C-alpha positions in Angstrom: -143.5 41.2 113.8 -141.6 44.6 114.6 -138.0 44.6 115.5 -136.8 47.2 118.1 -133.4 49.3 116.3 -132.0 49.9 119.7 -132.0 46.1 120.5 -130.1 45.4 117.1 -127.6 48.3 117.7 -126.6 46.5 121.2 -126.7 43.1 119.5 -124.2 44.8 116.8 -121.8 46.0 119.5 -122.0 42.9 121.2 -120.5 40.5 118.1 -118.1 43.7 117.6 -116.4 43.4 121.0 -116.5 39.7 121.1 -114.6 39.3 117.8 -111.6 37.0 117.9 -108.5 39.5 118.1 -107.0 37.3 115.1 -109.4 38.4 113.3 -108.7 42.2 113.4 -105.9 43.4 111.1 -102.8 43.1 112.3 -100.5 46.1 113.3 -97.7 46.8 110.9 -94.1 47.2 111.9 -91.4 50.1 110.1 -88.8 48.7 109.1 -85.7 50.4 110.9 -82.0 49.7 110.1 -79.8 49.7 113.1 -76.1 49.7 113.3 -74.0 48.5 116.4 -72.6 51.9 116.7 -76.8 53.2 116.7 -77.5 50.8 119.6 -74.9 51.5 121.9 -75.8 55.3 121.4 -79.6 54.8 122.1 -78.8 52.4 125.2 -76.5 55.2 126.6 -79.3 58.1 126.3 -82.4 56.1 126.7 -82.3 52.7 128.6 -83.5 52.1 132.0 -79.7 51.0 132.9 -78.1 54.0 132.0 -80.9 56.0 134.2 -80.2 53.8 136.6 -76.4 54.9 136.7 -77.2 58.6 136.6 -79.3 58.5 139.6 -76.3 56.9 141.7 -73.9 59.2 140.5 -76.2 62.2 141.3 -76.7 60.9 144.9 -72.9 60.7 145.3 -72.7 64.3 143.8 -75.1 66.1 146.2 -73.4 64.1 148.9 -70.0 65.2 147.9 -71.3 68.8 147.5 -73.1 68.8 150.9 -69.5 67.5 152.4 -68.1 70.4 150.9 -70.9 73.0 152.1 -70.0 71.7 155.5 -66.1 73.3 155.1 -67.8 76.7 154.4 -69.1 79.4 157.0 -72.3 79.0 157.8 -74.8 82.0 159.0 -78.0 80.7 161.4 -80.3 82.4 162.8 -82.5 81.3 165.9 -85.1 82.8 168.2 -88.2 82.5 170.6 -91.0 84.4 169.5 -92.4 84.6 172.1 -91.8 81.9 175.6 -94.7 82.8 178.1 -94.9 81.0 181.9 -97.0 81.8 184.5 -95.8 79.4 187.1 -94.8 78.5 190.7 -91.4 77.7 191.5 -89.5 76.8 194.5 -87.5 79.6 196.1 -85.1 79.4 199.2 -85.2 82.4 201.5 -82.3 83.7 203.5 -83.2 81.6 206.7 -83.0 78.8 204.8 -86.6 77.9 204.5 -88.3 77.4 201.0 -91.3 79.0 199.6 -92.7 79.3 196.2 -93.1 82.2 194.2 -95.2 83.0 191.5 -93.4 83.6 187.7 -95.6 85.4 185.4 -93.5 86.9 182.6 -93.1 86.8 178.6 -89.8 86.6 177.0 -87.9 86.5 173.4 -84.6 86.0 172.1 -83.3 85.7 169.1 -79.4 85.2 167.6 -77.5 85.6 164.3 -74.3 83.3 164.1 -71.5 82.5 161.6 -70.1 79.8 162.4 -66.8 78.0 160.5 -65.2 74.4 161.1 -61.7 74.5 161.7 -60.5 71.5 159.8 -57.2 71.1 160.9 -58.2 71.1 164.5 -61.6 69.5 164.3 -63.4 72.8 166.7 -66.1 75.1 165.6 -65.1 79.1 165.6 -68.5 81.2 165.9 -69.4 85.1 165.4 -72.7 85.7 167.5 -74.8 88.5 168.0 -77.8 88.1 169.9 -80.8 90.3 171.9 -83.2 89.2 174.8 -86.1 90.7 176.1 -88.2 90.1 178.9 -91.0 91.4 180.6 -92.9 90.7 183.8 -96.6 90.9 184.9 -98.9 90.7 188.1 -96.2 93.3 190.2 -98.4 95.7 190.0 -96.6 97.4 187.2 -95.2 96.1 183.8 -91.4 95.6 184.0 -89.1 95.1 181.0 -85.8 94.6 180.6 -83.3 94.1 177.5 -79.9 92.2 177.2 -77.7 92.2 174.2 -74.7 90.6 173.7 -73.4 92.7 170.2 -70.6 90.4 169.5 -68.9 87.3 171.2 -66.4 85.1 169.6 -66.6 81.4 170.4 -64.4 78.5 169.9 -65.5 75.2 170.9 -62.3 72.5 170.7 -62.2 69.2 171.7 -58.6 68.2 172.1 -56.6 64.8 172.5 -59.8 63.2 169.9 -59.9 62.5 166.5 -60.4 65.1 164.2 -63.4 63.8 161.8 -63.3 66.8 159.7 -59.6 66.0 158.6 -60.3 62.4 157.9 -63.5 63.4 155.8 -61.5 65.5 153.9 -59.1 62.7 152.8 -62.1 60.4 152.6 -64.8 62.2 150.8 -62.8 63.1 147.6 -61.9 59.4 146.9 -65.6 58.7 147.8 -66.5 60.9 144.8 -64.0 60.4 142.8 -65.0 56.1 142.9 -68.7 57.5 142.1 -67.5 58.9 139.0 -65.4 56.1 137.7 -68.4 53.5 138.7 -70.6 55.9 136.6 -68.1 55.5 133.4 -67.6 51.9 134.4 -71.3 51.4 134.3 -71.9 53.0 131.0 -69.9 50.9 129.7 -71.8 48.1 131.0 -74.6 49.4 129.4 -72.6 49.4 126.2 -72.0 45.5 127.1 -76.0 44.8 127.8 -76.9 46.1 124.5 -74.2 44.5 122.6 -75.2 41.3 124.0 -79.0 42.1 123.1 -78.1 43.4 119.5 -76.1 39.9 118.7 -79.0 38.1 119.6 -81.1 39.7 117.6 -78.4 39.6 114.7 -77.9 35.7 115.1 -81.9 35.3 115.3 -82.0 37.1 112.0 -79.3 34.8 110.4 -81.3 31.6 111.5 -84.3 32.8 110.3 -83.0 33.8 107.2 -80.6 30.5 107.2 -83.3 28.4 108.0 -85.7 30.2 104.8 -82.8 29.5 102.5 -82.2 25.7 103.9 -86.4 25.1 103.2 -85.9 26.4 99.7 -83.2 24.4 98.8 -84.6 21.2 100.6 -87.9 21.9 98.9 -85.7 22.3 95.5 -83.4 19.2 96.3 -87.1 17.2 97.1 -88.6 18.2 93.5 -85.3 17.1 91.8 -85.2 14.2 93.8 -88.6 12.9 93.3 -88.1 13.4 89.4 -85.0 11.1 89.4 -86.9 8.5 91.7 -89.4 8.3 88.9 -86.4 7.5 86.7 -84.9 5.2 89.2 -82.1 7.3 89.3 -82.3 7.5 93.2 -83.1 5.2 96.2 -86.7 5.6 98.3 -84.4 6.0 101.7 -82.8 9.2 99.6 -86.3 10.6 98.7 -88.0 9.8 102.0 -84.5 11.4 103.6 -85.0 14.8 101.6 -88.9 14.8 102.8 -87.9 14.8 105.9 -85.6 17.5 105.6 -88.4 19.7 104.2 -90.6 18.9 107.5 -87.5 19.8 110.0 -87.0 22.8 107.6 -90.4 24.2 108.1 -90.1 23.2 111.9 -86.8 25.1 112.3 -87.8 28.0 110.5 -90.8 28.3 112.8 -89.1 28.2 116.2 -86.7 30.7 114.8 -89.1 33.6 113.7 -90.5 32.4 117.4 -86.9 33.4 118.7 -86.5 36.4 116.5 -89.9 38.2 117.7 -88.6 37.8 121.5 -85.1 39.2 120.9 -86.3 41.8 118.8 -89.0 42.4 121.9 -85.9 42.4 124.1 -83.6 45.0 122.3 -86.5 47.4 121.6 -87.5 47.4 125.4 -83.8 48.0 126.5 -83.3 50.7 124.1 -87.1 51.8 125.1 -88.3 51.9 121.2 -91.8 51.6 120.0 -93.2 48.3 119.5 -94.1 49.2 115.8 -90.4 49.5 114.6 -88.7 46.2 113.2 -85.3 46.3 114.1 -82.9 45.3 111.2 -79.5 45.0 112.8 -76.5 45.6 110.7 -73.0 42.7 110.8 -70.3 45.1 111.5 -67.7 44.9 108.6 -64.7 45.7 110.4 -63.3 45.5 113.9 -60.4 48.0 115.3 -57.0 46.2 114.7 -55.8 46.4 118.5 -52.8 44.4 120.2 -53.2 44.8 124.2 -50.3 44.6 126.5 -51.3 43.7 130.0 -48.8 45.8 132.0 -50.2 48.6 130.0 -54.2 47.9 130.6 -52.9 47.1 134.1 -51.2 50.5 134.4 -54.3 52.3 132.6 -56.8 50.4 135.1 -55.4 51.4 138.4 -55.1 55.0 137.3 -58.8 55.0 136.2 -61.1 52.4 137.5 -63.0 52.7 140.6 -61.0 49.7 142.4 -57.8 52.4 142.9 -60.2 54.9 144.8 -61.9 51.9 146.8 -58.9 50.7 148.1 -57.7 53.4 149.5 -61.2 54.8 150.7 -61.6 51.2 152.7 -57.6 51.7 154.3 -58.5 55.3 155.2 -61.7 54.1 156.9 -60.1 51.5 158.4 -57.2 54.0 159.7 -60.4 55.9 160.9 -61.7 53.7 162.8 -58.2 52.9 164.6 -58.0 56.5 165.2 -61.7 56.8 166.6 -61.0 54.1 168.9 -58.1 55.9 170.3 -59.6 59.2 170.8 -62.2 57.5 172.9 -60.0 56.8 175.5 -60.1 60.4 177.0 -62.6 63.3 176.1 -61.0 66.7 176.5 -62.7 69.5 175.3 -62.3 73.3 175.4 -65.0 75.9 175.3 -64.1 79.7 175.3 -66.0 83.0 174.7 -65.3 86.5 174.6 -67.6 89.8 173.5 -69.3 92.3 175.3 -72.9 92.5 176.7 -75.4 95.2 177.7 -78.6 95.2 180.0 -80.8 98.1 181.0 -85.1 98.1 180.5 -84.0 100.9 177.4 -83.2 99.5 174.6 -80.7 102.1 173.5 -78.7 101.9 176.4 -78.3 98.4 176.2 -75.8 98.9 173.1 -73.9 101.9 174.6 -73.2 101.0 178.1 -71.2 97.9 177.5 -69.6 95.2 179.6 -67.1 92.6 178.7 -68.6 89.1 178.8 -65.9 86.4 179.1 -66.3 82.3 179.3 -63.4 79.7 179.7 -64.6 76.2 180.4 -61.8 73.0 180.3 -63.6 69.9 180.4 -62.1 66.7 181.0 -63.4 62.8 181.4 -60.9 60.5 181.7 -62.0 56.8 182.8 -60.2 55.8 186.1 -61.4 52.0 186.0 -63.2 50.6 182.7 -61.6 46.9 182.8 -59.5 47.2 179.6 -62.9 48.0 177.8 -61.4 51.0 175.5 -58.2 49.5 174.9 -60.2 46.9 173.6 -61.9 48.4 171.3 -58.4 49.4 170.0 -57.2 46.2 169.6 -60.5 45.2 167.8 -60.3 48.4 165.6 -56.9 47.4 164.7 -57.5 44.1 164.2 -60.1 45.1 161.9 -58.0 46.9 160.0 -55.2 44.6 159.5 -58.4 42.4 158.1 -59.2 44.9 155.3 -55.7 45.3 154.9 -55.1 41.8 153.9 -58.5 41.7 152.0 -57.5 44.6 150.0 -54.4 43.1 149.1 -56.0 39.7 147.8 -58.6 41.9 146.0 -56.2 43.8 144.0 -54.3 40.5 143.1 -57.5 39.0 141.8 -58.3 42.0 140.0 -54.8 41.9 138.3 -55.1 38.1 137.4 -58.7 38.4 135.8 -57.7 41.6 133.9 -54.6 39.3 132.5 -56.8 36.7 131.6 -59.3 39.3 130.1 -56.6 41.0 128.1 -55.3 37.1 126.7 -58.9 36.6 125.6 -59.1 39.6 123.7 -55.8 39.1 121.7 -56.6 35.6 121.2 -60.1 36.6 119.8 -58.2 38.5 117.2 -57.3 35.1 115.8 -60.5 33.4 116.5 -62.4 36.2 114.5 -60.5 35.8 111.5 -60.4 32.1 111.7 -64.4 32.0 111.7 -64.6 34.4 108.8 -62.2 32.0 106.6 -64.1 29.1 107.7 -67.3 30.8 107.0 -66.3 31.5 103.5 -65.1 28.0 102.9 -68.0 26.0 105.0 -70.4 28.2 101.6 -68.3 27.5 99.2 -68.1 23.5 100.3 -72.3 23.6 100.6 -73.0 25.0 96.9 -70.1 22.6 95.8 -72.0 19.7 97.4 -75.6 20.8 95.9 -74.5 20.8 92.6 -72.6 17.5 93.3 -75.7 16.0 94.7 -77.8 16.9 91.8 -75.8 14.8 89.4 -76.1 12.1 91.6 -72.4 11.6 92.9 -73.1 12.2 96.4 -76.0 10.7 99.1 -78.4 13.4 101.2 -75.8 12.4 104.1 -73.2 14.0 102.8 -75.3 17.2 101.4 -76.7 17.0 105.0 -73.5 17.3 106.4 -72.0 20.2 104.0 -75.2 22.2 104.9 -74.9 21.5 108.6 -71.3 23.0 108.6 -72.2 26.0 106.7 -74.8 27.0 109.5 -72.5 26.1 112.1 -69.9 28.1 110.3 -72.0 31.3 110.1 -73.2 31.0 113.7 -70.0 30.9 114.9 -68.3 34.0 113.0 -71.3 35.9 114.4 -70.2 34.6 118.1 -67.1 34.9 117.7 -67.7 38.8 116.6 -69.8 39.2 119.4 -67.1 38.0 121.8 -65.0 40.5 120.2 -66.9 43.4 120.8 -68.0 42.2 124.3 -64.0 41.8 125.6 -63.5 45.2 123.9 -66.0 47.1 125.9 -65.3 45.3 128.9 -61.6 45.9 128.8 -63.2 49.6 128.4 -65.4 49.7 131.3 -62.2 48.4 133.6 -59.4 50.7 132.2 -61.6 53.8 131.5 -59.6 53.8 128.3 -60.3 53.9 124.4 -57.4 52.1 123.0 -58.5 52.8 119.8 -58.3 56.7 120.0 -55.5 56.5 122.8 -57.5 58.9 124.5 -59.3 58.3 128.4 -62.8 57.8 129.1 -64.2 61.1 130.9 -67.5 63.4 131.0 -68.3 66.5 132.3 -70.1 65.7 135.6 -71.1 68.8 136.3 -73.3 69.1 133.3 -74.7 65.7 133.7 -75.9 65.8 137.1 -77.9 69.2 136.3 
């Protein structure tokens, strides 16, 4: 019987496709030693949180640029090219009767203006030049006419109303300064996040290392105990306890290895690193010897933190709402225009035979009876301003209190870290001594297990205390925007960053 080669080839491909993934060779990981400072640098450059903070800064930057542009002269061009009408309109004749007349004409117009906001009055000053052209059809002959305004100076000024431009000049710089401070604080918060992930991985690796060492020790002690049991120097209960210790050590190692992989994936993902890298964190061997004074920390925070800009901005916005409500009680506007104009069927004469062109208009809108509506709006705005003022006082007090607690926690953490370091060294020496004592049969397995537990907990506590130190340190940096180790403020070239 002959076998179709094509069928065999398809069968081979199907079997290869259905092979379990576990049978395929595992992808090898490339070890990469990572220090805390390197992790911080990568997080600030590559993390999604850093990109989000940069996006918010750019949005605030262009909003501020738009505000600044509104204060500068603006050149505008407007035109209708063309407008054609062929319709009938009502027309009143000299005897009072009405009739309909036919319109059949085309018009074109264009104007160029230079507009400038007057920030200290809230008005607008415009310098304009324009040209209009109209040609009429359906009269037996084609008639056309030009009208030019070579130059016209126009002032549009609201009187007694709120000057929004003046208020924006006070509020918008604070808003942008607040956004800059928020960006710097967000960058420090990115550091706090990567510190947490870094020490989680560091602790996970330490747990794996402890579990492996404990498993080796448990297996070694179990072998010694079995020899002693054969010689009758140890009880059956102690031997069984040591065998149980071996099983527990293996279970703990498996769980810790799984936790290590999870924490490594989290840190790699946050730093935007490849999945083929095996990150090996390095335990920081030193910390900056810093002792903080609360009043100095509070002073730096009030100088640089976004809360100082935020409080002032919100107070000004509440004041602006009150001024706006008061300005809405009456509306008076001034419109004035002076210039020259010319009109003729010949284009050249529209610019040679000039006539003056002047317009002055004052508009007034004052409510006679509004049943207290506008007065009520003023009272509501004033009440809201008082509410905002009390909220700001409370937020400032809460900010100072939380900063006091954080400063005390940081100063206390220095002592806690030193105590944890000494306890770790003592627990290691105690465990080693207990192992040697157990081998000569002078202590029980319970005492040995207690020493081992104390050793492991002391090591974990030291790493946790080290994490708390760095976390508190960068938390204070994020609030004060001040580097207390270098005694310099935390700043950035924002023009360069937003490009």
